[in-house]
N, C-alpha and C positions, 0 to 999 in steps of 0.2 A: 659401211662403205660411204664415203663422202665424195661428192663431186664439187670441186672448187669452182667458184664463180669465175667467169672469164675475166682475166685481168685487163683485157682491152676495153671492157665496159666501164665507163666512168660517168659520174654525175655531171650535169651541165655546170654546176657550181665549180667542180674540179677543173673543167675546161676553162672557165672564166678566170680562175685563179692563175692557171698556167699561162693564159694569154696576158694577164697583167704583169706577170714576172718578166715576160719577153718585151713588153711595151712600156716599161717603167718610165714615168715622166722625169724630166730633169729635176734635180734637187736644188738647183741654183736659186730658184725662186721660192721664197717662203710660201707664197700663195699656191704655187704648184704643188709643193710638198703637202700642204693641208688638204688640197683637193684630192691628191692621191690617197691620203689616209681616209678621207671620207668615202671615196669610191671603194677602197678595200673593205671598210667596215660594212658598207651596203651589200657588197658581194658576199661577204661572210654570212650576213643575216639571210640573204636569199638562199644560200646553200643550206642553211639550217631550217628552212621552211618559213622564214619570217617575211615581212613585206607583204605585198599584195598578190604574189604568185602562189597559188595553191601548192601545198607541200607535195601532194600526190603527183603533180605534173613535173616536179623537179627531180624525181627519182630518189628523194630523201623524205618520205612521208613521216610526219611526227605522230606521236601518240600510240604507236603499236604496243600492245600489252606484252608481246614477246617477239624477239627478232631472230632467234635461232631455233629452228624447228627440226625435230627428228621425224622422218616420214617412213612408214612401213610400206615397202614396195614388194611386188612379187617378180620372179625372174621370167616375166612374159612381156610380149610387146605392148600390152595395154598400160604398162608402167611408164612408157616412153615420154608422155607429156611432161612429167616432173623433171626428167633429165634434159629434155629440150629447153624447158623454162630456165633451168639452171645454166645450161650451156650458153643460151642466148642472153643471159643477164636479166631475164624478166623478174626473177625473184629479187635480185639485187636492186633493181629499179623500184621495187616495192619496199625496200629496207629489210629484206629477209635473207638469212643465211640458212642453207639447207644441208642437212645430213640425212643419209638414207640407210635403212636397215632392211635386208632381205627377209621376207616372211612368206610362209606358205598360205596361211589363212589367218584372219584376225583372231579366231578362236584360240589359235595356238599361242598367241602373245597377249591374251586378255589382261594378265597381271600388269604388263608394261603399259598397256593402254589405260588401264584404270588408275595406275599410280603416276601417269604423266610422263613416263620414260619415252613413250611414242606419242607424238602429238596428233598426227594425222596419218591415216593409213588407207591403203587400197584393199578392197575386198570384193568378191563377187556379190551381186545383189542378194543372192540366196544367203550368203553368210551374214550380210548386214541385217536382212529382214529376220533371219533366225535369231540373231543376238537380241534384236529389238523384242521379238515375241517371247523369248525365254526370260526376259527380265534381267539378264546378265549385265546389261548396260542399256541406257537410252542413247540412241545414235542419231546423228544428223548427217544427211548426205550433202556434200559440198559441191561436187562436180561429177558429171558423167564422164566415162572415159572410153568404153568400147561397147559396140553393138555387134552381135554375132553375124557371121556370114559363112557360107559353105566352105569347108576345108580347114577351118581353124581349130576344130576340136572333134574328137571321135573316139570310137572304141576299136582297139587293134587286138589281134590275136597272133599267135605264132604262125609262120608260113605254112607249117604242116598240120595246123590245128584242124580237128574234125568239125569245128564250129563254122557253119556256112551262112546262117541268117541270124538276125537278132533273136528269133524265137529259140534258137539253140542255146541261148545264155541261161535258160531256166535251170536252176540248180547249180550254177557255176559261180566261181569266185572272181570278182572284178576289182581291180585296183583303182582307187580314186585318190586325188591328192588330200582330200579331207572328207569326213563323213557329213551327211546332211548338207551338202553344198551343191554348187552348180552342176557338177558331174552327175550326182545321184538324181537331182531333180530333172535335168534334161533327159537323162536316160530313162527315167520313169515315164515320161511322156511318150518316148519311142517304144518302150517295152509294152505299154498299154496297147499301142497299135498292133502289136504282135501277140496279144492275149497273154502277156506275162506281167505279173504284179511285182512291185519292188521287193516284197517279202519273199518272192520265189528265187531271188538271187542273193549272194553274199557279197557286200561291199567291204573292202578292207582299205584302210588309210595307208598310203605309201607316197612319199614325196615324189614329185615329178622326176627328179634326177635319178631316182632308184627304181622306177617302174619298169624300164626296159630289162634291167637285170633280173627283176622278180618274174617277168614274163618269160625270159629266156631260160631261167632255171626251173620253170614250171611251178613256182610258188603260187602263181595266180593263173587263171585260164584266159583272162583278158585284162586290158587296162584302158581306162579312159584318160586320154592325153590331150593337151592343147599345144599349139605352136609355141616355140620351135621344137618341142619334144616329139610332137606327132610326126613331123617330117623326118627327124633323125631316126625314129623307130622304123619308119617305112624304108628308109635308106639302108637300115641294118637288116632288113628282111621281114619285118612284121607286116601283116596284111590288115588293111582297113576293113572292118566288119560293119561299122555303122558311123555315118556322119551325123553328129548330134546338133548340127545347126541347119537342118533342113526340115521340111514338113511341119510338125507341130511346134517346133522351136525355131523356125525360120526368123531371122532378124531379131532374136531375143536379146534384150539388153543384158550385157555380161557383167560389167563391174564399174565401180565408181570410187571416188575419194570420200572419206568420212572422218568424223571425229565424234567424241561423246558430246551429248547435249550440254553437260556441265562444262566441258572444255570450251565449246563454242560460246556459251553464255559468258564465260570469263574473258574470252579473247575475240570479241566481235570485230575489231579493226584488223587484227591479225588474220582472222578467218577471211575477211573480204579481200585482204591483200593476197592471200594464197589463191583465192578464187580468180582474181584478176590475172595473176601471173599464169596460172594453169590454163585459163581460157585462151590466152594468146597462143600458148604452146599447142593447145588442142586444135586450133585452126590450122597451124602448120602441119600437125600430124595428119589432119584430115585431107590435106591437099598436096602434100609433098612427101613422097616415099623416101626421097633422099635424106630428109631430115630424120626419119626413123632409122635409116641405115647407119647414120652417124652415131646414134646413141644406144641402140639395142645391144650392139656388141660390148658396150661398156659394162653391162651388168648381167649378160648372159654369155653363153659360149657360142652364140650364133655368129658366123662370119657375116661381114657387111654384104657380100654378094648374095648370100642366102636370104637376108632380110629384104633385098630388092625384089626377089622373085617368089617368096613363099606366100601362101594364102594369108590374108590379113582381114580382120574385121573392119568395120567403119568406126570412125571417131566422131561422135555427135558433137555439134558445136552449141548445143543448148541443153539445159537440164529440164527434162520433161517428166514430171511425176506420173502422168497418165501412161506413158510408155513403160515405165518401170513397174507400174501396178500390175502389168501382165505377169511379171515374175511372181509377185505375191499371190496372185490368183491361182497360178499353177501349183505353188507350194501348198496352198490351202486345199486344193483339189486332191493332192496326193498325201495329205495327212502330215505335212511337215510343220504345220502351224496349229497352235491351240485355238486360235481365233483369227478372223480376217484382220489384216493389217492395212491401214490407210497410209500409203506411201507418201501422199502429199504432206502429211503431218511430220514426216521425217526430213523433208527437203528444206534447205536454207536457200532462199531466193538469191539469184545471182546478182552481184552488185553491178552498177553501171560501169562498163568497161572503159578504160582510158584509151584515147586514140593510139593507134599503132599496135 
């Protein structure tokens, strides 16, 4: 899925060229003609990043190692900043063209990540830390995208299910979008509070889009869902059994954008350009629900009005490794990691943001 850059967004150099065409000086005078050519050449140089104006400020930065990126996104609201950045021309201003590919979790597309078919991808911090710990790849976190809030994720059961409390999940089958991921870790923290261990339930991997069908057909006893799937399931008659963004997991960092350490090392300027563009979009996502409502329907089946009213996490405007470390500590506590992971070592410092 590709979202084309807004054709209305143009570089300052393009505007200057268009203005020159409209205000072309008279050719009757040789000196006027030479002056016009000199001005035209200077304008062209400025548009290419030459002269004294820094390239990054003209919207045409030079020296990017790669200008067309394939980004792995999930069909959830936390992917919105990438779509906002594309729609608003923030990527274009950095010299980037973006293509997107829907993924469920990074683990499911590791071959593409490792061979460079996917450049940058979104994943839950549980996924990213798991990959790092397993040695499947060394990852770098480029940008934070969502922090949990009540109502955005939880465990649902059928309306007529005999399950009434989280303790009743003992011995039951629970659908999650992927194993050893955010759903299983956050549920582990809540099950512990009800004297149930992760080994006393059976997690099965089912894509979010198929979970309601699996629940309705009784292939699973319960399902861990996130918005917008959570609201859709409840509207279809499912009953919320457990909100997994309260209590021990209140305000838990959810997911972020990442790339392999090798990719980031080979593309430092492109990495910084991506970070700057997404940071601008992140600020809009954090403060303007209408911006989210414009893009979320583009890559999910969620209507615009539903985006305006459904529960939503918060969009952090800074990348804080200490906050994300909380996820790694929970994972270690419940045996998801072989050893403790230092999140700070995975984070790529944010570049200085450009004005606007």
